[in-house]
C-alpha positions as CSV (number, residue, x, y, z in Angstrom):
1,X,0.0,0.0,0.0
2,X,1.2,3.5,-0.7
3,X,3.6,5.1,1.7
4,X,2.6,8.0,3.9
5,X,4.5,9.7,6.7
6,X,1.4,10.1,8.9
7,X,0.3,7.1,11.0
8,X,-3.3,5.7,10.7
9,X,-4.9,4.6,13.9
10,X,-8.1,2.8,12.7
11,X,-9.6,1.3,9.5
12,X,-13.2,0.2,9.0
13,X,-14.1,-2.2,6.2
14,X,-17.7,-2.9,5.5
15,X,-18.6,-5.5,2.8
16,X,-22.2,-5.2,1.6
17,X,-24.3,-7.0,-1.0
18,X,-23.5,-4.3,-3.6
19,X,-20.7,-2.1,-2.4
20,X,-17.6,-2.5,-0.2
21,X,-16.9,0.6,1.9
22,X,-13.7,1.6,3.7
23,X,-13.3,4.4,6.2
24,X,-9.8,5.2,7.7
25,X,-8.8,7.8,10.2
26,X,-5.2,9.0,10.8
27,X,-3.8,10.2,14.1
28,X,-4.8,13.8,13.1
29,X,-8.4,12.8,12.7
30,X,-8.5,13.1,8.9
31,X,-10.9,10.8,7.3
32,X,-10.1,8.8,4.1
33,X,-12.7,6.8,2.4
34,X,-12.9,4.2,-0.4
35,X,-15.7,2.5,-2.2
36,X,-15.8,-0.4,-4.6
37,X,-18.3,-2.8,-6.1
38,X,-18.4,-6.0,-4.0
39,X,-16.6,-8.9,-5.8
40,X,-18.9,-11.8,-5.0
41,X,-17.1,-15.1,-4.6
42,X,-13.9,-13.2,-3.9
43,X,-15.0,-10.5,-1.5
44,X,-11.5,-10.0,-0.2
45,X,-10.4,-8.6,-3.6
46,X,-12.9,-5.8,-3.5
47,X,-12.1,-5.0,0.1
48,X,-8.4,-4.9,-0.5
49,X,-8.9,-2.6,-3.5
50,X,-11.2,-0.3,-1.5
51,X,-8.5,0.0,1.1
52,X,-5.9,0.9,-1.6
53,X,-8.3,3.5,-3.0
54,X,-8.0,5.5,0.3
55,X,-4.3,5.9,-0.3
56,X,-3.6,5.1,3.3
57,X,-0.4,3.7,4.8
58,X,-1.3,0.6,6.8
59,X,2.3,0.0,7.9
60,X,1.9,2.3,10.8
61,X,2.3,0.6,14.2
62,X,-0.8,0.6,16.3
63,X,-3.2,0.5,13.4
64,X,-6.4,-1.5,14.0
65,X,-8.6,-2.8,11.2
66,X,-12.2,-3.5,12.1
67,X,-14.2,-5.6,9.6
68,X,-17.9,-6.2,9.1
69,X,-19.3,-8.5,6.4
70,X,-22.5,-10.0,5.0
71,X,-20.6,-13.2,4.2
72,X,-22.2,-15.2,7.1
73,X,-25.8,-14.2,6.5
74,X,-25.4,-14.7,2.7
75,X,-23.8,-18.1,3.1
76,X,-26.7,-19.2,5.3
77,X,-29.4,-17.7,3.1
78,X,-27.9,-19.0,-0.1
79,X,-27.0,-22.4,1.4
80,X,-23.4,-22.1,0.3
81,X,-21.7,-23.7,3.3
82,X,-19.7,-26.9,4.2
83,X,-20.9,-30.5,4.3
84,X,-21.7,-30.6,8.0
85,X,-22.5,-33.5,10.3
86,X,-24.5,-33.4,13.5
87,X,-23.6,-35.5,16.6
88,X,-26.5,-35.6,19.1
89,X,-28.0,-37.5,22.0
90,X,-29.5,-40.9,21.0
91,X,-33.1,-40.5,20.2
92,X,-32.9,-36.8,19.3
93,X,-31.8,-37.0,15.7
94,X,-35.0,-35.4,14.4
95,X,-35.0,-32.3,16.5
96,X,-34.0,-30.2,13.5
97,X,-37.0,-31.5,11.5
98,X,-39.6,-31.3,14.4
99,X,-38.5,-27.7,15.4
100,X,-41.2,-26.2,17.5
101,X,-43.9,-28.3,16.0
102,X,-45.9,-25.3,15.0
103,X,-47.3,-24.2,11.6
104,X,-46.7,-20.5,10.9
105,X,-49.2,-20.3,8.1
106,X,-52.3,-22.2,9.3
107,X,-54.4,-21.9,6.2
108,X,-51.6,-22.5,3.6
109,X,-52.0,-26.1,2.5
110,X,-48.7,-26.0,0.7
111,X,-46.8,-24.5,3.7
112,X,-43.2,-25.8,4.0
113,X,-40.4,-24.6,6.3
114,X,-36.9,-24.4,4.9
115,X,-35.1,-27.7,5.3
116,X,-32.4,-28.1,7.9
117,X,-28.8,-27.5,7.1
118,X,-27.9,-31.1,8.0
119,X,-29.6,-33.8,5.9
120,X,-30.9,-36.9,7.8
121,X,-28.1,-39.2,6.6
122,X,-25.5,-36.8,8.2
123,X,-26.9,-36.9,11.7
124,X,-25.3,-39.4,14.1
125,X,-26.5,-40.5,17.5
126,X,-24.4,-41.4,20.5
127,X,-25.4,-42.8,23.9
128,X,-25.0,-40.0,26.5
129,X,-27.2,-38.4,29.1
130,X,-26.7,-34.9,30.5
131,X,-29.5,-34.3,33.0
132,X,-31.5,-31.2,33.3
133,X,-30.2,-30.6,36.8
134,X,-26.6,-30.5,35.6
135,X,-25.6,-34.0,36.6
136,X,-24.1,-36.5,34.2
137,X,-26.2,-39.6,33.8
138,X,-24.2,-41.4,31.2
139,X,-20.8,-40.8,29.6
140,X,-20.0,-42.0,26.0
141,X,-17.9,-45.1,25.9
142,X,-14.7,-45.6,23.9
143,X,-16.5,-48.0,21.6
144,X,-19.2,-45.5,20.9
145,X,-16.6,-42.8,20.1
146,X,-14.6,-45.1,17.8
147,X,-17.8,-46.0,15.9
148,X,-18.6,-42.3,15.6
149,X,-15.2,-41.4,14.1
150,X,-15.7,-44.2,11.5
151,X,-19.1,-42.9,10.6
152,X,-17.8,-39.3,10.2
153,X,-14.9,-40.5,8.0
154,X,-17.3,-42.5,5.8
155,X,-19.6,-39.5,5.5
156,X,-16.7,-37.3,4.5
157,X,-17.9,-34.5,6.8
158,X,-16.2,-31.2,6.3
159,X,-17.4,-29.8,9.6
160,X,-19.0,-31.3,12.7
161,X,-21.6,-29.9,15.2
162,X,-22.0,-31.5,18.6
163,X,-25.3,-30.7,20.3
164,X,-26.6,-32.7,23.3
165,X,-30.0,-32.5,25.0
166,X,-29.1,-30.8,28.3
167,X,-25.6,-29.6,27.6
168,X,-26.6,-26.0,28.5
169,X,-26.7,-27.2,32.2
170,X,-23.4,-29.1,32.0
171,X,-21.2,-29.2,28.8
172,X,-19.0,-32.0,30.0
173,X,-20.1,-34.7,27.6
174,X,-20.2,-32.3,24.6
175,X,-16.6,-31.2,25.4
176,X,-15.4,-34.8,25.7
177,X,-16.9,-35.9,22.4
178,X,-15.6,-32.7,20.6
179,X,-12.1,-33.2,21.9
180,X,-12.1,-36.8,20.8
181,X,-13.2,-35.8,17.3
182,X,-10.6,-33.1,17.1
183,X,-7.9,-35.6,18.1
184,X,-8.9,-38.1,15.5
185,X,-10.0,-35.7,12.7
186,X,-7.6,-32.7,13.2
187,X,-8.5,-31.1,9.9
188,X,-12.2,-31.0,10.6
189,X,-13.6,-28.0,12.6
190,X,-15.8,-28.9,15.5
191,X,-18.6,-26.8,17.1
192,X,-20.3,-27.5,20.4
193,X,-23.7,-26.0,21.1
194,X,-22.6,-25.1,24.7
195,X,-19.7,-23.0,23.4
196,X,-22.2,-20.7,21.6
197,X,-25.2,-20.8,24.0
198,X,-25.8,-21.8,27.6
199,X,-29.6,-21.3,27.2
200,X,-32.3,-23.9,27.2
201,X,-34.5,-24.7,24.1
202,X,-32.7,-27.6,22.4
203,X,-34.1,-26.8,18.9
204,X,-32.6,-23.3,19.0
205,X,-29.2,-24.5,20.3
206,X,-29.1,-27.3,17.7
207,X,-29.8,-24.9,14.8
208,X,-27.2,-22.5,16.1
209,X,-24.5,-25.1,16.4
210,X,-25.2,-26.6,13.0
211,X,-25.2,-23.1,11.4
212,X,-21.9,-22.3,13.0
213,X,-20.4,-25.6,11.8
214,X,-21.9,-25.0,8.3
215,X,-20.2,-21.7,7.8
216,X,-17.0,-22.2,9.8
217,X,-14.8,-23.5,6.9
218,X,-16.2,-20.8,4.6
219,X,-15.5,-18.0,7.1
220,X,-12.0,-19.4,7.8
221,X,-11.0,-19.4,4.2
222,X,-12.5,-15.9,3.6
223,X,-10.9,-14.3,6.7
224,X,-7.6,-16.0,5.9
225,X,-7.6,-14.6,2.4
226,X,-8.5,-11.1,3.6
227,X,-5.8,-11.0,6.3
228,X,-3.2,-12.3,3.9
229,X,-4.2,-9.8,1.3
230,X,-3.9,-6.7,3.5
231,X,-0.7,-8.1,5.0
232,X,0.9,-8.4,1.6
233,X,0.1,-4.7,1.3
234,X,2.1,-4.0,4.4
235,X,-0.6,-4.1,7.1
236,X,1.0,-5.1,10.5
237,X,-1.7,-4.0,12.9
238,X,-4.5,-5.8,14.8
239,X,-7.4,-7.3,12.8
240,X,-10.8,-7.6,14.5
241,X,-14.3,-8.6,13.3
242,X,-17.5,-6.9,14.4
243,X,-20.0,-9.3,16.1
244,X,-23.8,-8.9,15.9
245,X,-24.2,-7.4,19.4
246,X,-22.2,-4.2,18.7
247,X,-18.7,-5.2,19.8
248,X,-15.7,-6.6,18.1
249,X,-14.1,-10.1,18.2
250,X,-10.5,-11.1,17.8
251,X,-9.7,-12.9,14.6
252,X,-9.4,-16.2,16.3
253,X,-12.8,-15.9,17.9
254,X,-14.4,-14.9,14.6
255,X,-12.9,-18.0,12.9
256,X,-14.1,-20.3,15.7
257,X,-17.6,-18.7,16.1
258,X,-18.5,-17.0,12.8
259,X,-22.2,-17.3,13.5
260,X,-21.8,-14.4,16.0
261,X,-21.0,-12.2,13.0
262,X,-24.4,-12.8,11.3
263,X,-25.2,-9.1,11.4
264,X,-21.7,-7.7,11.7
265,X,-22.1,-5.3,8.7
266,X,-25.3,-3.4,9.5
267,X,-24.4,-3.2,13.2
268,X,-21.6,-0.7,12.4
269,X,-24.2,1.9,11.3
270,X,-26.1,1.4,14.6
271,X,-22.9,2.0,16.6
272,X,-22.3,5.2,14.7
273,X,-26.0,6.3,15.2
274,X,-25.6,5.8,19.0
275,X,-22.6,8.2,19.0
276,X,-24.4,10.7,16.8
277,X,-27.5,10.7,19.2
278,X,-25.1,11.3,22.1
279,X,-23.4,14.3,20.4
280,X,-26.7,15.9,19.4
281,X,-28.5,15.1,22.7
282,X,-31.2,13.0,21.0
283,X,-33.0,10.4,23.2
284,X,-35.1,8.7,20.5
285,X,-33.6,7.9,17.2
286,X,-34.8,5.4,14.5
287,X,-32.1,4.4,12.0
288,X,-32.8,3.8,8.3
289,X,-29.9,2.1,6.5
290,X,-30.5,1.5,2.8
291,X,-27.8,0.0,0.6
292,X,-27.9,-1.7,-2.7
293,X,-29.7,-4.9,-1.6
294,X,-31.6,-4.4,1.6
295,X,-32.9,-1.7,4.0
296,X,-32.4,-2.0,7.8
297,X,-33.9,-0.2,10.8
298,X,-33.0,-0.1,14.5
299,X,-33.9,2.0,17.5
300,X,-31.4,4.0,19.7
301,X,-33.2,5.0,22.9
302,X,-31.7,6.7,26.0
303,X,-28.2,6.3,24.8
304,X,-28.2,2.6,23.7
305,X,-29.7,0.2,21.2
306,X,-31.8,-2.8,22.0
307,X,-30.6,-6.4,21.5
308,X,-32.4,-9.7,21.1
309,X,-31.5,-13.3,21.8
310,X,-32.9,-14.9,18.6
311,X,-32.1,-14.1,15.0
312,X,-34.1,-15.9,12.3
313,X,-32.4,-16.9,9.1
314,X,-34.9,-16.7,6.3
315,X,-37.6,-15.1,8.4
316,X,-39.6,-16.4,11.4
317,X,-42.3,-18.1,9.3
318,X,-40.2,-20.4,7.3
319,X,-36.6,-20.0,8.5
320,X,-34.6,-21.3,11.4
321,X,-33.4,-19.5,14.6
322,X,-29.9,-18.6,15.8
323,X,-29.5,-18.3,19.5
324,X,-27.0,-15.4,19.4
325,X,-27.1,-11.9,20.8
326,X,-27.8,-9.4,18.0
327,X,-28.7,-5.7,17.8
328,X,-32.4,-5.6,17.2
329,X,-32.3,-4.8,13.5
330,X,-35.4,-5.3,11.2
331,X,-34.5,-5.9,7.6
332,X,-36.4,-5.8,4.3
333,X,-35.3,-6.8,0.8
334,X,-35.5,-3.3,-0.7
335,X,-32.4,-1.5,-1.9
336,X,-31.0,0.5,-4.7
337,X,-30.5,-2.6,-6.8
338,X,-34.0,-4.1,-6.2
339,X,-35.5,-5.1,-9.5
340,X,-38.8,-3.7,-10.6
341,X,-41.1,-6.2,-12.4
342,X,-44.7,-7.3,-13.0
343,X,-46.0,-10.2,-11.0
344,X,-48.4,-12.9,-12.2
345,X,-51.3,-10.6,-11.7
346,X,-49.7,-7.9,-13.8
347,X,-49.0,-5.7,-10.7
348,X,-45.8,-3.7,-10.3
349,X,-43.5,-5.0,-7.5
350,X,-40.0,-3.9,-6.3
351,X,-37.8,-6.6,-5.0
352,X,-37.1,-8.9,-3.4
353,X,-34.7,-9.9,-6.3
354,X,-31.7,-7.6,-6.5
355,X,-29.3,-6.9,-9.4
356,X,-26.5,-6.8,-6.8
357,X,-23.1,-5.5,-7.9
358,X,-22.9,-7.7,-11.0
359,X,-24.5,-7.0,-13.3
360,X,-26.1,-4.3,-11.1
361,X,-28.7,-1.7,-12.3
362,X,-28.8,-1.0,-16.0
363,X,-27.4,2.5,-15.4
364,X,-24.1,0.9,-14.1
365,X,-23.3,-0.1,-17.7
366,X,-22.2,-3.6,-16.6
367,X,-24.8,-5.6,-18.5
368,X,-27.9,-5.1,-16.4
369,X,-31.1,-5.3,-18.5
370,X,-33.8,-5.0,-15.8
371,X,-35.1,-1.8,-14.3
372,X,-34.1,-1.2,-10.6
373,X,-34.8,1.4,-8.0
374,X,-31.5,3.2,-8.8
375,X,-32.6,3.4,-12.5
376,X,-35.9,4.9,-11.5
377,X,-34.2,7.5,-9.3
378,X,-31.8,8.4,-12.1
379,X,-34.7,8.6,-14.6
380,X,-36.5,11.0,-12.2
381,X,-33.5,13.2,-11.9
382,X,-32.9,12.5,-8.2
383,X,-29.4,11.3,-8.9
384,X,-26.7,13.3,-10.7
385,X,-25.1,11.0,-13.3
386,X,-21.6,12.4,-12.8
387,X,-21.7,12.2,-9.0
388,X,-22.8,8.8,-7.8
389,X,-20.4,6.5,-6.1
390,X,-17.2,8.3,-7.0
391,X,-15.8,5.5,-9.2
392,X,-17.9,5.7,-12.3
393,X,-20.6,7.8,-14.1
394,X,-24.1,6.5,-14.7
395,X,-25.7,5.7,-18.1
396,X,-28.9,7.8,-18.3
397,X,-29.9,6.3,-21.6
398,X,-29.6,2.7,-20.3
399,X,-31.9,3.6,-17.4
400,X,-34.4,5.3,-19.6
401,X,-34.4,2.3,-21.9
402,X,-35.3,-0.3,-19.2
403,X,-37.8,2.1,-17.6
404,X,-39.6,2.6,-20.9
405,X,-39.5,-1.1,-21.7
406,X,-41.3,-2.0,-18.4
407,X,-43.7,0.9,-18.8
408,X,-44.8,-0.3,-22.2
409,X,-45.4,-3.8,-20.7
410,X,-47.4,-2.4,-17.8
411,X,-49.4,0.0,-20.0
412,X,-48.1,3.1,-18.1
413,X,-46.2,6.2,-19.1
414,X,-42.5,6.0,-18.2
415,X,-42.9,8.9,-15.8
416,X,-45.7,7.3,-14.0
417,X,-43.8,3.9,-13.8
418,X,-40.6,5.5,-12.5
419,X,-42.5,7.3,-9.7
420,X,-44.4,4.2,-9.0
421,X,-41.2,2.2,-8.5
422,X,-39.9,4.8,-6.0
423,X,-43.2,5.0,-4.1
424,X,-43.5,1.2,-3.8
425,X,-40.0,1.1,-2.4
426,X,-40.8,3.8,0.1
427,X,-43.9,2.0,1.2
428,X,-41.9,-1.2,1.7
429,X,-39.3,0.6,3.8
430,X,-41.9,2.5,5.7
431,X,-43.5,-0.7,6.9
432,X,-40.1,-1.7,8.4
433,X,-39.8,1.6,10.3
434,X,-43.4,1.1,11.5
435,X,-42.5,-2.3,12.8
436,X,-39.8,-0.7,14.9
437,X,-42.0,2.1,16.2
438,X,-45.8,2.0,15.9
439,X,-46.2,-1.8,16.0
440,X,-44.2,-1.9,19.3
441,X,-46.3,0.8,20.9
442,X,-43.9,3.7,20.2
443,X,-45.2,7.0,18.8
444,X,-43.1,7.6,15.6
445,X,-43.6,11.4,16.0
446,X,-41.2,11.4,18.9
447,X,-38.3,9.9,16.9
448,X,-35.8,11.4,14.5
449,X,-35.0,9.3,11.4
450,X,-31.3,8.9,10.8
451,X,-30.6,8.0,7.2
452,X,-27.5,6.2,6.1
453,X,-26.3,3.9,3.3
454,X,-25.8,4.8,-0.3
455,X,-29.6,4.9,-0.9
456,X,-30.9,5.9,2.5
457,X,-30.7,9.7,2.1
458,X,-32.4,9.4,-1.3
459,X,-35.6,8.0,0.3
460,X,-35.5,9.1,3.9
461,X,-37.6,12.3,3.7
462,X,-40.4,10.5,1.8
463,X,-40.3,7.5,4.2
464,X,-40.4,9.8,7.2
465,X,-43.4,11.6,5.8
466,X,-45.1,8.2,5.2
467,X,-44.5,7.0,8.7
468,X,-45.2,10.3,10.5
469,X,-41.7,11.3,11.5
470,X,-41.1,15.0,11.3
471,X,-37.3,15.2,11.4
472,X,-34.6,13.5,9.3
473,X,-30.9,13.5,10.0
474,X,-28.3,13.0,7.3
475,X,-24.8,12.4,8.9
476,X,-21.5,13.1,7.2
477,X,-20.6,10.4,4.7
478,X,-23.8,8.4,5.1
479,X,-22.7,6.0,2.3
480,X,-19.8,4.9,4.5
481,X,-21.7,5.0,7.8
482,X,-21.3,1.4,8.8
483,X,-17.6,1.5,8.1
484,X,-17.4,4.7,10.2
485,X,-19.3,3.0,13.0
486,X,-16.7,0.2,13.0
487,X,-14.1,2.7,13.9
488,X,-15.9,3.1,17.3
489,X,-16.4,-0.5,18.2
490,X,-14.8,-1.9,21.4
491,X,-13.6,-5.5,21.9
492,X,-16.6,-7.2,23.6
493,X,-17.1,-10.6,25.2
494,X,-20.3,-11.9,26.7
495,X,-21.1,-15.0,28.9
496,X,-24.3,-16.3,30.3
497,X,-25.0,-18.7,33.2
498,X,-28.2,-20.3,34.2
499,X,-29.3,-19.5,37.7
500,X,-32.9,-20.7,38.3
501,X,-34.9,-19.9,41.4
502,X,-36.8,-17.1,43.1
503,X,-35.4,-13.7,42.7
504,X,-36.2,-12.9,46.4
505,X,-34.1,-15.8,47.6
506,X,-31.1,-15.3,45.3
507,X,-28.1,-14.8,47.6
508,X,-25.9,-11.7,46.8
509,X,-22.8,-13.8,47.7
510,X,-23.7,-16.5,45.2
511,X,-24.2,-13.8,42.5
512,X,-20.9,-12.2,43.3
513,X,-19.1,-15.5,43.1
514,X,-20.6,-16.2,39.7
515,X,-19.8,-12.7,38.4
516,X,-16.2,-12.9,39.7
517,X,-15.6,-16.3,38.1
518,X,-17.0,-15.2,34.7
519,X,-15.2,-11.9,34.8
520,X,-11.8,-13.5,35.4
521,X,-12.3,-15.8,32.4
522,X,-13.4,-13.0,30.1
523,X,-10.6,-10.7,31.4
524,X,-7.9,-13.2,30.6
525,X,-9.1,-13.3,27.0
526,X,-9.5,-9.6,26.6
527,X,-6.1,-8.7,28.2
528,X,-4.4,-10.8,25.5
529,X,-6.0,-8.8,22.7
530,X,-5.8,-5.4,21.2
531,X,-5.9,-2.2,23.2
532,X,-2.9,-2.6,25.4
533,X,-3.6,-1.4,28.9
534,X,-6.9,0.3,28.0
535,X,-9.8,0.4,30.3
536,X,-12.0,-2.7,30.8
537,X,-15.7,-2.2,31.6
538,X,-18.0,-4.8,33.0
539,X,-21.8,-4.9,33.3
540,X,-24.3,-7.5,34.6
541,X,-27.9,-8.2,33.9
542,X,-30.5,-10.8,35.0
543,X,-33.2,-12.5,32.9
544,X,-36.4,-12.3,35.0
545,X,-39.9,-13.6,34.6
546,X,-43.0,-14.5,36.6
547,X,-43.1,-18.2,37.7
548,X,-44.7,-20.3,35.0
549,X,-43.7,-18.0,32.1
550,X,-41.4,-19.1,29.3
551,X,-39.9,-15.8,28.2
552,X,-37.9,-13.3,30.2
553,X,-37.1,-9.6,30.5
554,X,-33.5,-8.5,30.9
555,X,-32.9,-6.2,33.8
556,X,-29.6,-4.5,34.5
557,X,-27.9,-5.3,37.8
558,X,-25.3,-2.6,37.3
559,X,-21.6,-2.2,36.4
560,X,-18.6,-3.8,38.0
561,X,-18.5,-6.9,40.2
562,X,-19.6,-5.2,43.4
563,X,-23.2,-6.6,43.7
564,X,-25.1,-4.7,46.5
565,X,-26.9,-6.7,49.2
566,X,-30.3,-5.2,48.2
567,X,-29.9,-5.9,44.5
568,X,-33.0,-8.2,44.4
569,X,-35.3,-5.4,45.4
570,X,-33.9,-3.0,42.8
571,X,-34.2,-5.7,40.1
572,X,-37.8,-6.5,41.1
573,X,-38.8,-2.8,40.9
574,X,-37.2,-2.4,37.5
575,X,-38.8,-5.6,36.2
576,X,-42.2,-4.5,37.3
577,X,-41.8,-1.1,35.7
578,X,-40.6,-2.5,32.4
579,X,-43.2,-5.3,32.4
580,X,-46.0,-2.7,32.8
581,X,-44.5,-0.5,30.1
582,X,-44.4,-3.4,27.7
583,X,-47.6,-5.3,28.5
584,X,-49.8,-2.9,30.4
585,X,-50.5,-5.1,33.4
586,X,-48.7,-6.8,36.3
587,X,-49.2,-10.1,38.1
588,X,-48.7,-8.9,41.7
589,X,-49.3,-12.4,43.2
590,X,-46.8,-14.5,41.3
591,X,-43.1,-14.7,42.5
592,X,-40.4,-13.4,40.2
593,X,-37.8,-15.9,39.0
594,X,-34.2,-15.1,38.1
595,X,-33.4,-17.4,35.2
596,X,-30.0,-16.3,33.7
597,X,-27.1,-14.1,34.5
598,X,-25.4,-12.2,31.7
599,X,-21.9,-10.7,32.1
600,X,-20.6,-8.4,29.4
601,X,-17.0,-7.2,29.4
602,X,-15.6,-4.6,27.0
603,X,-12.1,-3.5,26.4
604,X,-12.2,0.2,25.4
605,X,-10.0,0.5,22.3
606,X,-8.0,3.7,21.7
607,X,-10.5,6.4,20.5
608,X,-10.1,8.0,17.1
609,X,-10.6,11.8,16.7
610,X,-12.9,12.4,13.7
611,X,-13.0,15.7,11.9
612,X,-16.4,15.1,10.4
613,X,-16.9,18.4,8.7
614,X,-14.2,20.0,6.5
615,X,-15.7,22.2,3.8
616,X,-14.0,21.4,0.5
617,X,-16.1,23.4,-2.0
618,X,-17.8,22.0,-5.1
619,X,-19.9,23.0,-8.0
620,X,-23.6,23.9,-8.0
621,X,-25.9,23.3,-11.0
622,X,-29.5,22.7,-11.9
623,X,-31.1,19.6,-13.5
624,X,-34.7,18.5,-14.3
625,X,-36.1,16.3,-11.6
626,X,-39.5,14.8,-10.9
627,X,-41.0,14.6,-7.4
628,X,-44.7,14.0,-8.0
629,X,-47.3,13.7,-10.7
630,X,-46.8,17.4,-11.7
631,X,-43.8,16.4,-13.8
632,X,-40.2,17.6,-14.0
633,X,-39.1,20.8,-12.4
634,X,-35.8,22.6,-12.3
635,X,-34.0,21.4,-9.2
636,X,-30.7,22.7,-7.7
637,X,-27.9,20.1,-7.5
638,X,-25.4,21.0,-4.8
639,X,-22.1,19.4,-3.7
640,X,-22.6,18.8,0.0
641,X,-19.0,19.8,0.8
642,X,-19.9,23.4,-0.4
643,X,-22.5,23.9,2.3
644,X,-21.5,26.0,5.2
645,X,-22.4,25.4,8.9
646,X,-25.7,27.0,9.7
647,X,-26.8,27.2,6.0
648,X,-30.4,26.6,5.3
649,X,-31.8,25.1,2.0
650,X,-35.3,24.6,0.9
651,X,-36.5,21.6,-1.2
652,X,-36.5,20.5,-3.8
653,X,-32.7,20.0,-3.8
654,X,-30.4,17.2,-4.7
655,X,-27.2,17.0,-2.6
656,X,-24.3,14.8,-3.7
657,X,-21.2,13.6,-2.0
658,X,-18.8,10.6,-2.2
659,X,-20.8,7.4,-1.8
660,X,-24.3,8.9,-1.4
661,X,-27.0,11.3,-2.7
662,X,-29.6,13.1,-0.6
663,X,-32.9,14.0,-2.1
664,X,-34.8,16.8,-0.3
665,X,-38.4,17.0,-1.7
666,X,-40.5,20.1,-2.1
667,X,-41.7,21.6,1.2
668,X,-38.9,20.2,3.3
669,X,-36.3,22.6,4.9
670,X,-32.8,21.5,5.7
671,X,-30.1,23.1,7.9
672,X,-26.4,22.2,8.4
673,X,-25.7,21.6,12.1
674,X,-22.4,22.4,13.8
675,X,-20.9,18.9,13.2
676,X,-21.9,18.9,9.5
677,X,-25.0,16.8,10.0
678,X,-27.9,17.9,7.9
679,X,-31.2,18.2,9.8
680,X,-34.3,18.1,7.5
681,X,-37.7,19.3,8.9
682,X,-40.6,17.5,7.1
683,X,-43.7,19.6,6.6
């Protein structure tokens, strides 16, 4: 990589379905960005080239590269993983098929769930018994283990998942069998369910273990190629991978537990949104991240974002769950590359199919022949053809050609079709934002909508108007926002332990002992990783429920290992308050149970100063753009870098910058805030 006399402290690399984004900050806080089309099948090549595009020197000591990727989720969705075998307790081979035994679509006679990742012939039983109380009833014999190895060799398994019935209570048998497999099949990666989750619900643990084993070889090869590629360019710093809960993992952890990175790309944008909310003093923020393939939404409330314990691959109706901690992100298959077409009824639809990066939208000039959302925006004049992603100009004629072709097929004018594509996309994204706000009992009017991604600022104002949100925020470099968020991630480790029992009788001494033991194990791991002697933060939470319930509510116990003697009363009061807020009632007669303890430890990595706003100037022009059925009107096209702090602009306006375009519709008023963020008031 090119030499530079100034050291760089942090690099963020975000590989999406269409574009690969890089954000790098040097020790003076100067931001360098790069953007390339994602090279599917060889994602490392596009990432390395995007790093080179920034012109940075990665040889500087102390440099840290944080990486987020859609590789994990894409491999699971597209079923492009390894040939994986499952070893389980005798009699429980069919857990993956039985699932929860429910039928999500009761009146669909042709309803079928997606098949499991492990076919029936690659599931092997072994005689063992781990009891629900944590005791071991039966240990696998040497004869059983030898027979198992013979079966795995005959099946030519490329990866193995070991998941036993009650291993969440005591993982002894799982660990013994896994160690035996590793000793006799050293080239085959082995995943145990207890190493990923210590929660009950065998179906969810089984699917999580098999998913991790399924993608482990793929993730290993990919990360190895990426690390080797940047190392050949001179990179000598620390390499970490974002996990789905908002922290970062060491490279070794990411290779061993890649399923924890299922949402590692989008979570970077949520981390950046939390920081922006803190700087601007905003308590309620709804994020809207729209790239080339999908649109995502999350909430940042009172300084933090929500997390969830289950993540569904392929959707809750037909997919399968992962029992991993993830930021609560809702996703929909609408992005700039979403293909517009007519369904069997002759109705216009946008997505879920996407043109991706190859061939991409027709206007990319890479062979795309189907109209996409980006083509519609270009046709309507909401994108400037010479200022799109920074790497290439757009082909207006190609976009017009595919729009006119579909319009003829649909019996519409091209103008009406192009507007219809944009409006349908906005409605699809608005439904996702409503699921985060209105459908959860939150008034959308109290939120600000933060737009990011290459296509997010193009649609944010109209989505906000559709949902009922009155304020839109466009941060600096929204097209690289996830990569920017990766610059702020800390190394994070999490551990959970089952407790079980009434909250009122849970002894403080027992809780302190548990926290101390877990904290020592996590600290030993974090102290050996990046960050030197940086600060380590620890927090604890309890999963609480009423006796007889299945699901729990997480309640914070506090930070540090010093658990107060009256913690139970504080937790009870907080649980009652949160329960009433969520469900509107309380069961005053039932005792509260403490089910799980969660300990989270973060090593605070060296902060990076960011000079978000450095006016660079730029040209201003006018082009014809269409915003509604009134047709095309003259619309100012302004380089965002030319705007001054405090400047006010009135829509319609098109703003362009590296990696993204912002469309401010008629009637909206935008103002540049002190940090360079654009705040748009929606009338």
